[in-house]
N, C-alpha and C positions, 0 to 999 in steps of 0.2 A: 160560858154558855151563850149562844147567840140568841138574839131577841126576836127571831122570826115567829110569827103566829102560825097556827095550823093552816090557815088559809094561804099564807105565804109559802108554806112548805109544799103544798100540793103541786104547783107547777114544777118545782125542783124534783120532786119524786117522779112526776111525769117524764121529766127529761131522763132520769135514771132508767125508767122503764123503756123509753124510746131507744136509748143507747143499747140496752139488752136486746130489744127486738130487731134493731138494725143488724147487729152482729149475728143474731139468731137466724135471720133470713138467709144470710150467706151460708152459715154452717148447716142449716136445715136443707137448703137447696142442694148443697154438695152431697149430702148423705141421704137425699130423699128416696133413693132406690134401695137402701139398706132395710133389713127387717127390724121390727121393733126389738129393742134390747141390744141391738148391735151398735147403737150410737151412744157416744159419751154424753151428748147434750144436743137438743134441737131448738126450734123456735121458741116454744113455751119455756123450756128450761133456761135459756139465755135471758128471756124477759124476766123470769123470776130471779135470776142471779143479779140482774141490774137492780131490781127492787130490793133484793137482799143487801146489796152494797149500799143503796140509799138508806135503808133502815139502819144498817150498822153505822153509817156516818152520822145519822141523826141521833142514834143512841150514844155515840161517842161524845156528843156535846154535853151529855148529862153524866156519864160515868167516867169520862177522862180518856185520854189517848192511850194510857198504859193498858187499861182494860180492853180498849178497842184492838190493841196489838194482839192480845190473846184471842180475841174473836177472829181476827184475820188468820192467825196461826192455826186455829181450829178449822176454819174453812179450808185453808190450804191443805191441811192433813187429810181432811175428808175427801177433797177432790183428788188428791194424789193417790189415795187408796183406791178410789173408783177407777182412776186411770190405770193403775197397776192391774186391777182385776180385769179391766177391758182389754188390756194387752194380752192376757191369757186366752181370751176368746178370739180376738182378731189381731193378727200380727201387723195389720195395716194401720193400726191406731198410731197417730203421730203425736209427738209431744206438743205440736202446735195447738191441739185442742186443749191441753192442760193450760198452756200459757194464755190462750184466748179466754178461757174461763176465769182465770185469776185477773186478767186485764179488765174484763167486763165488770167484775165485782169492784175493782179499784175505781173504774170510771163512774160507777154508781155512787161511790163515796164522794168523788170529786164533784159530781153534779149536785148532791144534796148540800155540799159546803159552798154552794153558789159559784162554782167555777164551771158553769154550764158551757160556755164557749170553748174553753180548753178541753173539757171532757168530750164534747160532741166532735170537735176537730180531730182529736185522737181516735175516736171511734170510727169516723169516716176513713181516715188514713189506714187504720187497721183492717177495715172491711175491704178496702181496695187491695191491700197486700194479700189478704186471704183469697179474694176473688181471682186475682191474676197469678195464682200459684203456677199454673202450667206455663204461662207466658214467661214468668221470671225464671223458671227452671230451664226452659228452652233457651232463653237468652244466656243463662249461665253456662249451659253446655256448649253453646257456640262461641263463648269467649275464649280467645286464644291467650296464651301465656304472655306474649309480647304486649297485648292490649291491656291486660291486667297490670303489667309493669308500668305501662304508659299512664294509666289512670292513677296509680299510686304516685308516680313522679309528678303528675299534674297537681295532685293534692299536696304533695310535699312542697312544691315551689309556691303554691298559692296560700295554703292554710298554715303551713309551718314557717316557711322562710320569710314571706312578704311582711307579716306583721312585726317582725323583730328588726327590720332594716331601718336605719335612721333616715328621716325625711328632711334632709338639708344638703346644700351643695358643697362640693369639695373640688379642689384643683383649680387650674386656670379658668377664669371667668365663671367659677362655680358651676362648671359644666356637668360634673358627675353628682347626681342625686341618686343614692342607692335605691330608695323606695320607689321613686318615679320610674327609674330604669327597669327595675324588676317587675313593676306593675305592667309595663309595656310588654315585657317578656311573657308574663302570665296571660295577657290579653291575646297576643298572637298565638300562643300555644293552645289556648282554649278554642279559638276559632279553627285552628288546624285540626285539633282533636275531634271536634264536632264534624268537620268536613270529612275526616277519615271514615267515620262510621256511616255517614251518608253515602260515601263511595262504596263502602262494603255492602250496604243493603241495596244499592242500585247496580250491582255488578252482574247479577244473574239474569241476563236477557232483557233488561230494561232499556238498553240502548245507550248510545253515546251522549245523548242530551243530559240525562241525569248525572252521568259520569263527568261530563264537562262542567256542569253546574257545581258539583261537589269539588272537582279539581280546582276550580277557581278560588275556593276557600283554603285549599291545601297548598298547591303549587301548580299554577297554570304553565309554568316553564317546564316542569317535569312531564306534564301531560303532553305538551307540545313535542318534546323530544320522543316520547314513547309512541305517539300517534304518527309522527313523521317517519320513524323507523318502520312501523307497522305498514305504512302505505307503500313501502318498497316491496313488501312481500305479498300484499293483497291489493292488486290494482283496482279490483271492482269496488273497494271500500273507500276510494280516495275522497269522494264527495262527502260521505258520512264522517270520515275521520277529519276532514277539513271543517265540517260543521261542529264536531266536538271540540276542536282546537279553538274555533271562534267563540263558542259558548264559554269555554274556560277563560279566554281572554276577556270576554265581556263581563263575566262574573267578578273579575278582579276590580273593576271600577266601582261598583256599589260597596265592595268590601273596603276599598280605600276611603270612601265617604264615611262608612260606619266607624272604622278605626279612628280616623281623624276627628270625627265629631265626638267620640267618647273622650278623647284627650282635651279637645276644645270645642264645645257645642256651638260657639259663634261661627266656626268654619262652615257649618252645614249650609247656611243660606247662600254663601258665595261659591262653595265647591260643588253644590248639587247640580247646577245647570250644565257646566262642561262635562261632568261625569254622566249625566243623563244622556247628553248628546252622543258621547262615545259608546255608552251602553246600547242605546237604541240602534245605532249604526252597526255595531258589531253583531248584535243579535239578529238584525235584519239580514246581514250577509250570511249568518249561520242558517237562517230559515230558508234562504234561497238554495244554499248547498244541500240542505236536508231534503227539500222538496224534490230535488232532482233524482234522488235515490230513496224516496220514502218507503218504498216497498221492500227494501232489503234491510234485514236486521242482523247484525253480527251476533253470533251465539255466545261469545265470551270476550270480555275486555279485561285485561289484567289491571287490578287496582294498584294504586300507589302504595308504597311502603308506609309503615307507621310514622306519622309526622312528628310524634312527640318523643324525643330522646333528650335526656338531661344534658348530654354534651352539646347537642344542637342548640338547646335553650341557652346554655352558657355562652356559646359562640355568638348567638343572636344578641345577647345582652352586651357583649363586648363590642359588637358591630354598632349597636345603638349608641353606646357611649362614644365611640370613635366619630360617628356621624354628628352627634351633638357638639363634640369638641371642634370638629372641622367646620360645622355650621357657624359656631360663635367666632372662630378664627376668620372665616370668610367674611363675615359682617365687619369684624374689627379692621381687617386690612383692605378689603375690596368693596365693601358695601353690598348693595343688592345684586350687582353683577356677579360677585363671587358665589352668592347663593344659587343663582341660575346655573352656573357652571357646575357647582357641586351636585345639584339635582340631576343634571343631565348625565354626569359621570356615574353617580351612585345608582341611578336607575338601571344602569347596565347590569349591575350585580344583583340587586334585589330592591324592590320598591318599598317594602315594609319599613326598614330602618329609617330611610330618609323621610317617609311619610310621617312616622312617629316623631321624628326630630323636628320637622317643620310645624307639625301640629302643636308640639310643646312650645316652640318659639313664637308662634303666631300670637298677636295681641300684645306682646311685650317687646321682644327684639325685632319682630317683623310685623308689618301690617298684614291684615287678612288677605288683601289682594295680592301682595307679593308671595305670601305663603301658598295661596291658591294656584297662582301661575307656576310656582316652583313644583308643587305637587303634580300638576298636569304635565309639566316638562319631564319629571321623573317617570311618571306612568307612561308617557309617550316614548321615552327612551327604552323602557323595559318592553313595551309593545313592539317596537321596531326590531329589537334584538330577537324576539320570538319569531317575527316574520323572517328574518335572515336565517335563523336556525332551521326553519321549515324549508327554505329554499335549498340550503346546503345539504340537509339530511334527507329530505323527502324528494329532492330533485325539482327541476323546473315545472313539471306538470302539477306537482303538489304545491310548490311555492307560489305559483301564480294565483292559486285559489285563496291564499292567505295574504300575500304581500299587498295586492291591490286593495282589498277591503281595509286592511289595517293602515295603509297609507292614508286612505280617506278618513279613517277614524282619527288618526293622529292630527291631521290637518284641521279637521273640524273641531276637535277638542282644544287645540292650541288657539285657534281663532276665537272660539267662544270665550276662553279664559282671558285672552288679550283684550277683548271688547268689554269685559265686565268692569 
């Protein structure tokens, strides 16, 4: 039996009442237009349920938890009977009301047992879930099968697979660390997954800018290819599509800083300046293109495909391992020069694996300055490839809108990184 006096119990009982009233406000507001007798419970009833739970919890300290169990079973039976009777009157009665009633009682018990913070936190979360019923149902109806599969795959690789992997190096130069490699895979997959849903919500008439911003988190190269092909069919959209490509390219630079800093926070202070320069110049060029045709808004822009596929994640993991192995070999045989060459070549394919590799090696095998310059070289190589793709696919008139700004961006970024 706990040693609280009656005075000390009063605030705890007040918390139990407050929890009931909080949930009761939401329940009462939702059913405020229903006639009396048509509601399972309202504001006053939920407040009383909270007090009842608090009283039962207080009583349990004197009569024991076994007796309290019978009290809870009796309360559950009574509420369930009321719920069954209410179902006969109104077919709209949801089992949610029954669950909410039992939860309110249980939270009242928790509060009186001095778990006030836990009980109130659960009550707030429960109220939010109840309040946003329509929003959650609309989100669920709009969820596609491929998106659900992607979400489950992301949970699989992060919650199930990651914790069981060994955190130690294997192979030549201890280059392969299963835990670190898979953590990088999860990091990139998560960013791409978020970017996919941003693109999905920005696809209906919100323009190329939001699409470009989201594409920078998913695949700026894929967006470059798509918009370049689209420019061949819609001449009047060239400036807008060029702006979208530049925005996607510009978004890649902050993403590089984010990913690298998560791997090695010390990189942030030296990498941020060249990436800021490249971002500002790219976004400025995009703004110029956008302002030339700001009055024209395309009605539809096709979104990119789902970025999270398990096969793609496995391929990315293998690519990261290969980059780490090549990076260690380059240092062993060629020193810093080998790293610069590797960065330039690997950036042609994809900037993320080499970015993760260099971030992991910085501070140990590589100095921060060498890692920074190498990351800028890789991002510059990737940027130039996208400029060339625009020229070849979109034609000279589209290419000139992209190539000249991106050449300036690459030059400025490399110069800034070199001077650091």
